[in-house]
N, C-alpha and C positions, 0 to 999 in steps of 0.2 A: 504493500500500500504506500510506503514511503516513496518508492521509485515512481509509482503512478502519480502521486501528488507533486513530486519534484518535476516530472516531465511537463505537467500542466503549467506549473509556475515558470519554468525556464523557456517553454515553447509557446507562451500565451499569444504572441502576435501571429505565429504560424497557424495556430489552432483557430483563432478567430477568422483569419483570412480563408482558411480551408472550409470552414462551415459556411461562410458567406458565399463562397464560390459554388459549393455543392447545393446550397439553397437556391441560388440563382439558376443553376442548371435544371434543378427540379421544377422550378416555376415554368420553364420552357417545356420540359417533358410532360408536365401535367396537362398542357394544352392538347396533347395527342392521346390522352386516355379516353377511351370510349365509355359512354354511360348507357347501361342497359335498363330499360324501363319495363320490360316484360318479365313478370315474376314466374311465368310458366317455364321460361328457359332454365330455371334453377331446379326444376323437378329432377329426380334421379334419372339416369339414362334408362333404367329398366322399368320406370313407371309406365303405366298403360298409356297415359296421355302423351308422354314423350315419344313412344313408339308410334302412336297414332299420327302425331304431327309429322314425324319423319315419313311415314307411308303416304300421307296426304300430299306432302311436298314432292316426294319422288314420283308418285303415281299420277297425281292430278296437276302438279305444277303450280299449286296455289294454296292459300290459307283457308281457314274456316270463315264463314260469314261472321263478321265482327262489328257490325254497325247497323243501326236502324235509322231510316230516313222517313219522316212523315211529311207529306205535302197535303195541305188543306184545300178544301173546296175545289176538287177537280173531278171531271168525268172520267169514265173508263178510258176513253181515247186520249185524254190529256195525261192521264197517269201513265199510259203506255209511252207517250212522248217523253215524259220525265224519265222513265226507265231507260230509254235509249240515250238520253242526255247524260244520265249518271254513268252509264257504261262507257262513255267516251272520255270521262275525266281521268287524267293521268293518275296511276296508283290504284284505280278500281279494277279489280280482276273479275268481278262477277256481281250481277244484280238479279235477285229473285223477287218475283211478284206474283200476283194472282194468276196471271196467264201461265205460270209454270205449275200451278196446282190444279187448275180446272180448265175446261175447254170453254173459252170465252165466246165461241160460236154458238153455244147453247145459252138459253136464258139463265141468268144467275139464280133464279128461283129454283131451278132444277138441281143446282149444285148443293153440296153439304154446307149448311149455314155456318157452322163453326169454322170451316175452312175459309169461306168467303170473308167472314168477319175478322179473320186473322190478318187479312191484307187490305180490305176495303170496307169502310163503315161510315155511313152518314156523309158521303162525299169526301172522306179523308183516305188517302192511300198510304200504306206502310210498306216500304221497300226494305228488303234484307240485302245488305251490301257487304261485299268482301273487299277489304282494303289491304294492299300488299304490305308485308312486314318491312319495317324500316321507312315507310312512306306515310306513316300515320299523320304527322303534323301537317305537311303540305297538302295531302289529300283531303283531310278534314276541313282545312281552310277553304279549299276549292269547292267542296260540296256545299259548305255554308254560303259561299258567294253565289253558287248556282241556284240553290233553292230559295234564297232570299230570306229577309226577316219575316217572322210570323210562322215559319215552318220549323221543324225540329230535327236535330241530329243527336244521337246518343249511342252508347255501346262501348265495348272494350277498346276498340281502336281510337275513338275520340278521347276516351279517358287517358290512354297512353300519350296521346298528343298533348293533352292538358298537363300531364306530369312533366313532359319535356319543356313546356313553356314556363311552368310555375316553380319547379323544384329549385332550380338555381337561384332565382330571385328570392324565394322564401328563405333559403339558406343564408343569403347575403343579409336579408332583413333580420334574421335571427342573430347573426354576428353583430349587426349594427345596434341592436337592443342590448345584447348580452355584454359586450365589451365595456361600455360605460358603467354598467352596474358592477361588473367585476372590479373595474378601476376604483370605484368608490369604496367597495369592500376592502380592497387591498390598501388603499390610502389610509382608511380608518384603522386598519389592523397593523400597519407598519409605522416606522418612525421617519420615513423620508418620502417626499413628494415624487422623487424620481425612481424609487426602488421598484414600484410596479412595472415600470418600463423594462427593467431587467428580467422580470418574470416573464413578461410577454415576449421579449426577445428570445429567450431560451426555448420556451414552448412553441412560439411561432415558427422558429427555424425548424423544429422537429416536425411540426405539422406540414410545412412545405416539403420537407424531405419525404415524409410519409406519402403525401399525395403524389409527389413526383415519381417515386419508385413504383407506383401503380402502373407506370408505363410498361414495365416488364410483365405485368399481368394481362395487358391488352385492354381490358375494360373492367369496370366495377358497376355494381347495381346503383340505381338512383338513391336507394336507401343508404347505402354505404357512403355515397358521395355527399349526402346531406347531413347524416348523423355523425359519422366518424370524426370529422374535425372538431365538432363541438364537444363530443364526449371526451376526445383526447385532451382538449384544452381544460375542461372542467375537472377531469380526474387527475391529471398530472401536474397541475399548478402547485399542488402540495409539495412535490419534489423540490421545486425551486425555492419555495418558502422555507422548507427544512434547511436547505443549504445556506441560504442567506441569513437565517436566524443564527445558525451555527457560526457563520463568519462574523456576525455582529458580536456574539458572545466571546469569541476568541480574540477579537480586536481589543477587548477590555483587558485581556491577559498578556497580549504580545504587541509591542509597539510597531514591529515590522509587519506590514500588510501581507507580504509573501509568506511569512511564518504563520500568521493568523489564518491564511487561506489553506496552507498545508494541513493544519490541525482541523480546520473546518471540513475539508474533504474527507479526512480520515474519520472524524467524529460522525459525520452525517451519512457516510457511504452505506453502512449496514442498515440504517433506518430507512433511507430512500430505497435501497434494494429490497428490503422486506415489504415495504408498501407497494412497490412496483410488482413484486412477485405475486402477492395476493390478488391484485387487480388483473395481472396477466393471466393467471390460472382461471379466473372467472371468465375472461374473454376467450381463453383457449378452448373452453368447453363448447363454445358455439361452433368451432371448427369440426366437431364430430357429428354434426347434424347430417342426415341424409339429404335434406333439402339444401340445395347449394347456396342459398342466401346466407346460411350460417357460416359456411367456409369463407364466403366473400367478405361478410362483415367482421367475422372473428379474426381473420387474417389481417385485415386492415387495422383493427383495434390492437391486436398483439404487436404488429409492426409499430404502431403509434406509441405504445407504452415503451417499447425497446428504444425507439429513437428519442423519446422524451427523457428517458433515464440517461442515455448517452449524452444528450445535449446538456442536461442539468449538471452532470458530473464532470464534463469536459469543457463544453463551450461556455457555460455560465461562469465558472470560476475564472477562466481566461479573460472573458469580457469584463468581469468585475474588476480584476486587477488592473486592467488598462483604463478603466473609467471610474474607479471608486471615489475619486474626488467629487464627482457629480453628486453622489449619494451624500457625501459629507456636507456639501454646500446647500443641500435641499432638505436638511433634517428639520423635523417639527416635533412638537411635544406629542406624546401618546394621546390619541383620540379615543381609543377603546379602553374601557376599564380593565383592571387586572383580574377580575373575577376571583379574588382571593377567597371570598366567603360565599361563592355561588352554591356550594353544597348545602349551606343552611337553608336555602330556598328549595333546592331540588330534593333534599331529603324529606321534606314535607309531603312530596308527591310519591315517594318510593313505595309505601304500603298500598295507597290507592291504585297506583299503576300495576303493582304486583298482583293485586286481587283482580283488577280489570283484565289483565293479560291472561291470568289463569282461567277466567270465565269465557273469554272470546277466542283463545288460541285454537282450541279444538274445532269449534264451529268455523273459524276462518280457514283452517287447514282443509276441512271437508268442503267448504264452500268454494275455495279457489280451485279445487279439483273438478267442480261442476260448472265453472264459468263458461258461458256461451261464447264461442269464438266466431269472428268474422275473418274470412280468408280472401275476400275480394279487395279491389282497390277503390276506384271512384274518387269522389271529391266531397268533402263535408261542408263546403261553402254553398249555401242554399241559393245564392245568386249566380253561381257558375252556370254558363250556357249548357253544359252537359247535364247538370242536375235539373235545370229547368226543362230541357228537352226530354229527358227521361220521364219527368213527371207528366208532361203534356201527352207523351205517347201512351203512358200507362192510364191516364185519365180517359183516353179515347178507346184504346184497344185492350186495356188490362195488361197485367204482367205477361211478359212473353220472353222466352229464351229459345235459342236454336241449338240443336244437337245433331251431329252427323254420325252415322253408322257406316263403317267400312266392312263389307262382307265379301267373301270370295265370289268372283264373277263366274257365271256359267249356267245357273239354274234360274231362269227368269220367273218360272212358276213359283219357286220357293220365295223369290223376292216379293212377288205379288201377294202370296199368303202372309208373309211377315208384315208387309205394309198394312194389310187389312187388319191383322190382329193389333198392330200398334195403334191404328186409328181408333180402335175401340177401348183403348186403355184410358184410365183416369188421367186427367191433366194433359193429354195429348190432343192438340187442336188441328193437327194436319201433318201429312207425310208427303214429301215430294221425292219421287223416284222415277226411273224409266218405266217400270212396270205400271206405276200408277198413272203417269202422264201420257205415255205412248201406247202402252198395252203389251200383252204377251204374244200377240200374233205377228207383229212387224219386227223382223230381225234388225238388230242395231246396225248391221252393215249396210242396210238399205238407206240409212239416213246419214246426213253429214256430221262431221265432227262438232259442228256448232251445237247440235242437239245432244248427240251421244256423249260428247266430251264432258258435259256437265254431270253425267251419271256413271260413266264407265272409264276405267283405265285398262291397261293390259291385263291386270290381275284382280282388280277389285271393282265392286259396284258400290255406289254411294247413295245412301238414303238420308235425306234431310228431314229431321223430325222437329216440329214446332210444339212447344208446351206453354201452358199458362202459369208456370211457376216463377218465383223470383230466381235470381242467379244462384243463391245459396240458401241453406237452411235445411231443416229436416225434410220438408216436403220436396224441395228441389232435389236433394241428394237421394231421397227415397225413389223419386221418379227416374233419376239417372240409373239407379241400380235396377229398377224394374224393367226399364227399356233394354238395358244391356243383357239382363238375364233372359228376357224374351228372345232377343236376337241369338243368344248362345244356345237356346233350345233348338234352334234351326241349324246353326253353324258351328256349335261348340266353341272352343277357345280361339278360333280364328277370327273372331269379331273384335273390332276396335271402335271405341267411341271417343269423340272429342267435341269440344265446345266449351263455353265459359263454365257452365255448371259441372260438366265432366272433369274439367281441369281442376276446379276448386274442390271437387270430391276427392280427387287424387291427392291434392295438397293436404286435405284434412287427414287422410289415412297415413300419409308420410309424417306429418307433424305430430300426430298422436304418439307415434313411436319416438320421435325426436325429443318430445317434451320430457318424458321420464328419464331418458338416457342423458340428456344435457344437464338436467338438474343433478343427477346422481354423480356425474363426472365432476361438476363444479364443486359440489359439497365434499366429495372425497379429496379433491385436490387441495381445497382450502383447509380441510381437516389435517392433511399431512403437513402443510405449511405451519399451522398452529401447533401441531405436535412437535415439530422440529424447533419452532421458536421458543416455546415455553417448557418443553421437556416435561409435560404434565399429562397424566391420564384423565384429568378432570376438566381442566380449562378449555380444551378444544370443544367439548360438548357444551359447556356453558356459553362460550362465545358464539358458537354456531346457533344455539337455541335463541340467543338474543337477536341475532340478525335474521335468522329464518322466520322467527315469530313476526318480525316486522314485515317480511316479504309475504307471509301468508295473510296477514291482515290487509296489506296493500292490495294483493291480488284477489282477496275475498270480497272486498268492497263492491266491485262491479256485480258479483253474483247476488249479494243481498239487496243491491239497488235495482236489480233486474236489467242491467245494461250490458250488452255484449262488448267485448274488446277485440281488437285485432290480434291475431295469433302471434305476430312478430313482436308486438308490444309485450305480450306475456313472456315469450321465450327470452327476449333480450333483457328485460328488466329482472327476471328471476336470476339471471347470472350476473348482470352488471351491478344490481343493487347489492348482491352478496359480495362480489369481488371488490367493489369500490368502498362500501361502507363498513366492512369488517375491519378496516384500518382504524376506525374510531374505537372499536372495542379493543383492538390490539394495543393502541396507544395508551388508553386509560389503564388497561390491565398491566401493561409493562411497568408503568409508574407505580401502580398499586403494589405489585410484587416487590419492587425495590423499597418502597416506603414501609411495607408491612414487616420488613426485617427489623425495623427500629421503632415502629409506631403501632399502637393498637388499631383495631379495625376502623373505628370511627375516624380517628385522626389520619390514618393512612388514606382513606377515601377522600377526606377533606383536602389533604395535601395534594393528592393525585389530581383532583379536580382543579385546584389552583394552578397546577402545572400544565394541564392539557386542555382545559375547557375552551380557551381562546382558539387554539389550533383546530379543535373539532368544530367549533362554531363557524369559523371562516371557511373550512373545507365544505361543511354541509351547506352553508349559504351559497357558495359558488356552484356546487353540483345541483342543488335544488333549483337555483335560478336558471341554470342551463336547461334543465328538464322543462320547467314551466315556460321558458322562452320558445322551445321547440313546439310545445303544445299550443301556444298562442299564435305562432306564425305559420304553421304548416296546415295546408288543406288536405294533405294525404292522411287517410285514417291510420295507416301503420306508423308513420312518423309522429303524428299527433298523439297517438296512444302511448308510444314510447316516451314522449315528453311528459305527459301527465303522470304516468306510472312512475317514472324516474323521479320527478319532482316530489310527488307525494311520498314515494318510498324512501327517499333520502331523509325527509323530515321525520318519518316514522322510525327509521333506523337510528337517527340522532336522538330521538326521544327515548327509544329503548335503551340505548347506551347510557344516556344521562340519568334515567330514572329506574329502569329495570335491572340493568347489569350490576350496579352497586348493591342492590338488595340481594341478588343471588350470590354475589361474591361474599357477602357477610354471612348468608345462610350456610354456604358450603365452605366456609373458611377453614374449618378443621380438615375437611376432606381434601381441599386443595393443598394444605400443608403436608398431608400424609402422602399424596400421590404426585407431588411435584419435586423433581430432582433439585436439591440445593435451595429449597424454599426458605428454611430457617426463620419462620415467623416468630415474632416476639410474643411470648406468653409468660404470665406470672403464675407461679404454682398456686398461690392462694386466691387469685382473682381471675383466673382464666384468661380473658382477652384484654384485661385492663393494662394500661400503659404505666410504666414506672414514673415516679415524680422526676427522677433525673432526666428521663426521656422527654417529659413534658417541658421542663425548663430548657433542655437542649433544642427542642423544636421551636420554642418561642424565640430563642436567640437566633436560630436560623432564619426565621421569618423577618425578624428585625434587620 
């Protein structure tokens, strides 16, 4: 460690220059990192939807219908003209309407009413449009210009286009709100007006390097692009704060700033490394998800923590040594109280909180396991054109989704029979296929590719099924399962289904497995870190109980309020809240274990709070502010839910550490002493846990 510290001190100019150059290069590299807005792309390769999409692309050369266009107050002929116009728009690879489902040469009264009203009702026409992958933004814009105001566009492709437009701007807005708040928190908690700039410089450089190195990954998800920088900033600012506080303390002992920094690096290295390790292991658990978004987000967060640690321990000391006079010239009196007696206030809440947690922790644990998840995207801004368009379409035609079935080609009579059975199923409003539209008597070879290409490839036949269900939920997923099972009764396991509901159904099945696995890995990893840190058979359980109880309460609240949450919010927060906030418990417990060697229980807790409360409060304030900022600025349900759960979860974890943990440390004091290597707690033979008079006077002298 001496060689490491000496290297930084003697090579400070080279280090600062190297980091600045690397950060500048990474700014350029970041411009070439692609952003993927389609969550379906992150399904496992062996998922049914993934294979179905591959077959659809290879066999039919196009995507699933992914948009709905409603044109108001048109006749049948005008609607047919609109269909032709939509088909000519660049990026549109297919348009389905009523003429594909029924023979318009016959009176509409002779056709199936449900089928007709799925496409044409009260003079309003609803077209099912397929927009090519990668062209969602420009094609959605062109469609809106073509149909004009007063008509509606909605669906998966317009939602993706909206994400492309809003995510980057919303992330910038989040930073614009978050940074000034953090600056205020840091100015209040430090003794220099300029010191927060050093914190931001260290973590800012690491964020730039992290984002730039994504160049070697090719692309990241929109969620990673929006969430990762903010989480990295909020979680790793503590590292810079630890180092600079240690530097300030050592400057009081050593007149030479270089010597003070050497000791600061050595003194803070283990603390920062332990803090980074717990957070890193929490993020690392995400990488074991089968759903690829976990690997994408987890890898970026793990990289971010590693770069933040490196920047804090190498770049920040070098930068500080070059510019420490700025800190000296901008010092101000402490603006935040010392919290020396904060335990007197918090101890009054210890018993009520202990009783409350005992009453609600089991219901919360059970409730969070029953929380309803949302798997789709969309937009939560009610004024968004896609949201307005979807509402208008549903008001006119009711809820509607499209599903495609791919079955082996060759038996048109079987296709006809399957289509007939599907049309009689609950929630199915129509089936479009070659057998239904052309019939079984006319061979496909007699017709041109313009007709047969919609339904047949070399190896597969395509049936398009319309339902009156929402995109997701028990009814939607039950309908997907029923349709698939009916098709499998004809064709066995050679059937493939795809569409928004089918894709979300696959996500649900994958994520249910991921949920238990990710949480287990995160808990086990943190348990090992705690076991190594404290060398205790009791403390890892107590600290994990403290943080996990806060997580269960946080994730149980939506269940008891009857509110569904986005699955990614649940998965990310269950690991991030554990990995990031267990540091509060580690910090308080570390000081408690030291103080308990010479103080009684009550005074050890009081002293430990005086030493750690400020650090925990600052850290929790920054992380919760970051969460609530994401919640307030994002219109993406997944990002917004991550923000809300993270902000609320951080405050719950802080409360648990401040009020619940001290109580159980005192309750299990003797068990901790017996099961912790080198504990050596202070006990008096006659008074059990009471402190000696000599220790009391010594402690008072220390405080003075």
